[in-house]
C-alpha positions in Angstrom: 6.6 -5.5 -3.0 3.1 -4.5 -2.0 1.8 -5.1 1.6 -1.7 -4.3 2.8 -3.0 -3.8 6.2 -5.8 -2.0 8.1 -4.0 -0.1 10.6 -1.8 3.0 10.2 0.9 3.5 8.0 3.5 5.4 10.5 4.6 2.7 12.4 3.4 -0.6 10.7 3.7 -3.7 9.2 4.5 -1.9 6.0 6.7 1.3 7.5 8.3 -1.3 8.9 9.6 -3.5 5.3 10.3 -0.8 3.9 13.0 0.1 6.2 14.1 -3.4 6.5 13.9 -3.6 2.4 15.2 -0.4 2.2 18.8 -1.2 4.7 18.9 -4.9 2.6 17.3 -4.9 -0.6 17.3 -1.4 -2.1 16.7 -1.8 -5.6 13.2 -3.5 -4.3 10.4 -1.1 -4.5 7.6 -1.3 -1.9 3.8 -0.2 -2.0 2.6 0.5 1.9 -1.2 0.4 1.5 -2.5 1.5 5.2 -4.7 3.6 6.3 -3.4 7.5 6.7 -2.5 8.7 9.9 -5.2 10.9 10.6 -8.6 10.6 11.7 -11.3 8.5 10.4 -14.7 8.1 11.2 -17.4 5.5 12.0 -19.0 3.5 9.4 -19.3 0.4 7.5 -16.6 -1.4 6.8 -16.5 -1.9 2.5 -18.1 2.2 2.4 -14.2 3.0 4.5 -12.1 0.8 2.7 -13.5 2.7 -0.6 -13.1 5.9 1.8 -9.0 5.0 2.9 -7.8 3.7 -0.2 -8.0 0.2 0.9 -10.9 -2.1 -1.0 -9.3 -4.1 -3.5 -10.1 -1.8 -7.1 -8.1 0.9 -5.2 -5.2 -1.4 -3.9 -5.4 -2.4 -7.8 -5.3 0.9 -9.2 -2.2 2.1 -7.2 -0.5 -1.0 -7.6 -1.2 -0.7 -11.6 0.6 3.1 -11.5 3.2 2.2 -9.7 4.5 -1.3 -12.3 3.4 1.4 -15.1 7.0 2.6 -13.9 8.2 -1.1 -14.8 6.0 -2.1 -17.3 9.0 -3.2 -19.7 9.6 -6.3 -17.8 6.7 -6.8 -16.0 4.3 -9.7 -18.5 0.7 -9.7 -17.9 
């Protein structure tokens, strides 16, 4: 499961989903994609998404990286 948000990860939606899934469905891996808990400079939305790993390509790469661990059960 993947959560994506334009909010900080600590205390955000993804962290809440991780907590719920860990308690109720511990076998399901959750990848929370969010803004790191650090200062983010001002800039254009597209350039900030790239810098923070929130662009579509960056998110796809993160998903590919973790799904490689489970590739035997995944069909493309």
